[in-house]
C-alpha positions in Angstrom: 77.8 125.3 81.4 77.0 122.8 83.6 77.2 119.1 83.2 74.2 117.0 83.8 71.2 115.6 82.6 71.9 113.2 79.5 74.7 114.9 78.3 77.3 113.7 80.6 75.6 110.9 82.4 75.5 107.5 80.7 72.4 105.6 79.9 70.4 104.8 82.8 70.7 101.1 82.7 74.8 101.7 83.0 74.2 103.6 86.5 71.6 101.1 88.0 73.9 98.8 89.6 73.2 98.4 93.2 75.7 99.7 96.3 73.9 99.0 99.2 76.6 99.8 101.7 78.1 103.3 100.5 80.6 103.4 103.4 82.1 100.3 102.9 81.8 100.2 99.2 83.9 103.5 98.8 86.6 102.2 101.6 86.6 99.0 99.6 87.1 101.0 96.2 89.8 103.3 97.7 91.7 100.4 99.5 91.7 98.3 96.3 93.2 101.3 94.2 95.9 101.6 97.0 96.5 97.9 96.8 96.8 98.0 93.2 99.8 100.6 93.6 101.6 98.8 96.4 101.0 95.1 95.6 103.9 96.0 92.7 107.2 94.8 93.3 109.2 97.7 93.7 112.5 96.4 92.7 115.9 98.4 92.4 115.1 101.9 92.6 118.6 103.2 93.1 121.4 104.3 90.9 121.4 103.6 87.0 120.1 105.4 84.0 120.6 109.1 84.8 122.5 110.5 81.8 124.2 107.4 80.9 123.3 105.3 77.7 121.6 102.4 78.7 122.1 98.8 77.2 119.2 97.2 75.6 118.7 94.8 78.8 118.9 97.2 81.4 115.6 98.3 83.1 114.0 101.5 82.3 112.4 102.7 85.3 108.9 104.0 84.7 106.7 105.8 87.7 103.1 105.4 87.8 100.2 106.3 89.9 97.5 103.3 88.9 94.2 104.7 87.9 92.0 105.1 85.1 94.2 107.8 83.6 97.5 105.6 83.6 95.8 102.9 81.7 98.0 103.2 78.5 101.0 102.2 80.8 99.4 99.0 81.8 98.3 98.3 78.5 101.7 98.9 76.8 103.2 96.4 79.5 100.6 93.7 79.5 100.2 93.5 75.7 103.8 93.7 75.1 104.3 97.2 73.5 107.0 98.2 75.7 109.1 94.9 74.9 108.1 95.1 71.2 109.9 98.6 71.1 113.0 97.7 72.8 111.9 99.2 76.1 112.8 96.8 79.2 110.0 98.5 81.1 110.5 98.2 85.2 107.1 99.8 86.4 107.3 101.8 89.5 104.1 102.6 91.0 103.2 105.0 93.8 100.1 106.8 95.4 101.2 110.2 94.5 103.4 112.2 91.8 105.0 114.3 94.3 108.2 112.5 94.5 108.2 112.0 90.9 110.2 115.0 89.5 113.0 115.2 92.4 113.6 111.4 91.4 114.4 111.7 87.8 117.9 110.2 87.4 117.8 108.6 90.4 114.7 106.7 90.9 113.1 107.2 87.5 113.8 107.2 83.8 110.2 108.3 82.7 107.8 110.0 85.0 104.0 110.6 85.1 103.4 114.3 85.2 100.5 116.6 85.6 101.0 120.3 84.3 101.3 122.0 87.5 104.0 119.5 89.1 105.7 119.7 85.7 105.9 123.7 85.6 106.8 123.3 89.5 109.8 121.5 88.9 111.0 123.3 85.9 110.6 126.7 87.8 112.9 125.0 90.3 115.5 124.4 88.0 115.1 120.4 87.5 116.5 119.0 84.4 113.0 118.0 82.9 111.5 117.5 79.6 107.9 116.3 78.4 108.2 113.5 76.1 104.6 112.3 75.2 101.1 113.2 75.8 98.9 110.6 77.5 95.4 111.6 78.9 93.3 114.9 78.0 90.0 116.5 79.1 87.0 115.6 76.9 83.5 116.3 77.3 83.0 112.8 76.2 84.9 111.5 79.2 84.0 113.6 82.5 87.2 113.1 84.8 87.6 115.4 87.6 83.9 116.4 88.3 82.3 118.9 90.9 80.1 116.8 93.0 77.4 118.0 95.0 73.6 117.1 96.4 72.8 120.5 97.4 70.3 122.2 95.3 71.7 125.5 95.8 75.0 124.8 94.1 74.4 125.1 90.4 77.5 126.8 89.2 80.8 127.4 90.4 79.8 131.1 91.4 77.6 129.4 94.3 80.5 127.9 96.1 81.2 131.2 97.9 81.3 130.6 101.6 81.2 126.5 100.9 83.3 123.9 101.9 85.2 122.1 98.9 86.6 118.6 99.6 89.6 118.3 97.3 92.1 115.1 97.2 95.3 117.6 98.0 95.8 121.5 98.9 98.2 121.4 95.7 98.6 120.3 92.4 96.9 120.7 89.0 93.4 119.9 90.1 93.6 122.0 93.2 95.0 124.7 90.6 92.4 124.8 88.1 89.7 125.0 91.0 91.4 128.2 92.4 91.6 129.6 88.9 88.4 128.8 87.9 87.0 130.6 91.1 88.9 133.4 90.3 87.3 133.6 86.9 84.0 133.5 88.6 85.0 136.5 90.7 85.5 134.3 93.9 88.7 134.4 95.8 90.5 131.6 97.2 89.6 132.9 100.8 86.0 133.1 100.2 85.9 129.1 100.1 87.3 126.5 102.6 89.2 123.7 100.9 89.1 120.6 103.0 91.7 117.8 102.3 89.6 114.6 101.6 90.6 111.5 100.0 88.6 110.3 97.0 87.4 107.3 99.0 85.7 109.1 101.8 84.4 112.2 99.7 81.0 110.7 99.5 80.8 110.1 103.3 81.9 113.6 104.0 79.3 115.0 102.0 76.6 112.7 103.4 77.6 113.8 106.6 77.6 117.5 105.9 81.3 118.1 106.7 81.7 119.6 103.1 79.0 121.2 100.6 80.7 119.9 97.4 83.7 117.6 96.3 86.1 117.5 93.3 86.0 113.7 92.8 87.5 111.4 90.1 86.7 108.3 88.1 85.6 105.8 89.2 84.5 107.3 92.4 82.2 109.9 91.4 80.4 107.7 89.2 79.2 105.4 92.0 77.7 108.3 93.6 75.5 109.2 91.1 72.6 106.7 91.5 72.3 108.1 95.1 71.2 111.5 94.3 74.5 113.2 93.7 74.8 115.0 90.7 77.8 116.9 88.7 77.9 120.6 88.5 80.7 120.6 86.0 83.6 118.7 84.8 86.4 121.1 86.2 89.4 120.4 84.0 87.2 120.4 80.6 85.1 123.1 81.3 88.0 125.4 82.7 91.0 124.4 80.4 88.8 123.2 77.1 88.4 120.3 74.6 91.7 118.5 74.4 93.3 120.2 77.0 96.4 118.4 79.0 95.5 116.4 82.0 98.4 113.9 82.5 101.7 113.0 80.4 105.1 111.8 80.5 108.4 113.4 81.4 112.3 112.8 81.3 115.3 114.4 81.8 117.0 116.2 79.0 120.3 114.5 80.0 118.6 110.9 79.8 116.9 111.8 76.7 119.9 113.0 75.1 122.0 109.9 76.0 119.1 107.4 75.0 117.4 108.5 72.1 116.4 104.9 71.0 114.5 104.3 74.2 112.6 107.9 74.3 111.4 106.7 70.9 110.3 103.3 71.8 108.6 104.6 74.8 106.7 107.0 72.8 105.9 104.4 69.9 104.5 101.7 72.9 102.3 104.6 74.3 101.0 105.4 71.0 100.2 101.7 70.3 98.8 101.3 73.9 96.5 104.4 73.3 95.1 103.0 69.8 94.6 99.7 71.3 92.4 101.4 74.1 90.1 103.0 71.4 90.1 100.1 69.3 89.2 97.6 72.0 87.2 99.5 74.8 85.7 96.5 76.4 89.2 94.7 76.6 90.4 98.0 78.3 87.8 97.8 80.9 88.6 94.1 81.8 92.4 95.2 82.2 91.2 98.0 84.4 89.4 95.4 86.5 92.2 93.1 86.9 94.9 95.9 87.2 93.2 98.0 89.8 91.3 95.0 91.5 88.0 96.8 90.9 84.4 95.3 90.6 83.1 95.1 87.0 80.1 97.1 88.0 82.2 99.9 89.2 84.5 100.0 86.0 81.4 99.9 83.8 79.8 102.7 85.3 82.7 104.9 84.6 83.7 106.5 81.4 86.8 105.7 80.1 89.3 108.6 79.9 90.1 110.4 76.7 93.8 109.6 75.4 96.2 111.5 72.9 100.0 111.1 72.9 100.4 114.4 70.8 102.0 117.1 72.8 103.3 120.6 72.1 104.0 123.9 74.0 100.5 125.1 73.3 99.1 122.3 75.8 101.4 123.6 78.5 101.2 127.4 78.1 97.7 127.5 79.5 98.7 126.2 82.9 101.2 128.7 83.7 98.6 131.3 84.5 96.9 128.4 86.7 100.2 127.8 88.4 100.7 131.5 89.2 97.0 132.3 90.5 97.0 129.5 92.6 100.3 130.2 94.3 101.9 127.2 93.1 105.0 128.7 91.1 107.1 131.3 92.6 110.2 131.3 90.3 110.3 132.1 86.6 108.9 129.6 84.3 111.0 128.5 81.3 109.5 129.1 77.8 107.2 126.1 77.1 108.7 125.5 74.0 112.0 124.7 75.6 110.0 121.9 77.6 109.0 119.8 75.2 111.2 117.3 73.6 111.7 117.1 69.8 109.2 114.8 68.3 106.7 114.9 71.1 104.1 116.7 69.0 103.8 113.7 66.5 
């Protein structure tokens, strides 16, 4: 199945905004997202929390990579949902999730997790437990899409011998790509993966340095009016409707010592997700101000699909992905032991 035509693309008028200088625009977009992350005050990331019970006024340290998929965190902060649920949230942004799991109990109390990072941490013996879902994959909200201009690339099977731009040579999106290639009978070594920042993928495609790219919202949406097309929404088509994209974790030690904080965090995330679903226009306005993005860019991209429910069946499919992509070498605990009680609600 390929994702193109009217089924995935928004109505023509949504994609009609002009971007006359693609290079400067995409660089500006990338810099805006980095600035949104680095511009936050990163106060006191040192000791505290860990496995000790926290007082009501003690900061609860929450990691985040600012972006469309992390919108519930900003909504929960801006609308006071954390505060009303007894969570004195201290939002700690970063540009990558790589340092999050090792920082549990030292720098962070709750961390943004992706399935492969999460399973990798668990396989290394890091004390980690998933506490609430957040972003899921859905046909209505394409996220990590395979983008190209080449007519010869129509399905994933057409990627043999091609150069694929990926933001990282590790992680969940890369892992799903390797897994999907294998399912299509293509070995990892039959393609060339090229590490490419999202903000420069369009430039690299235009220059002929890569043949296709795994882009993300809002970057890919601004490329469609320029002749680029979606071959497939990789996570949705490979893992299925409602499959896990990103969620939040803590340590079991912290969760045991601070059950009210965990419950409050979950409640705030539930409220934030419901707010986004009920108020999409305001959610987009929040994205504009939070990520410092132009209104046209935010309007062109679909809002992500969110769901706070989480159970072992959401994590289990990614074990094979982690193993096939070579990102987990040790044994992986039973997924049922990696979900904090109540996360499925």
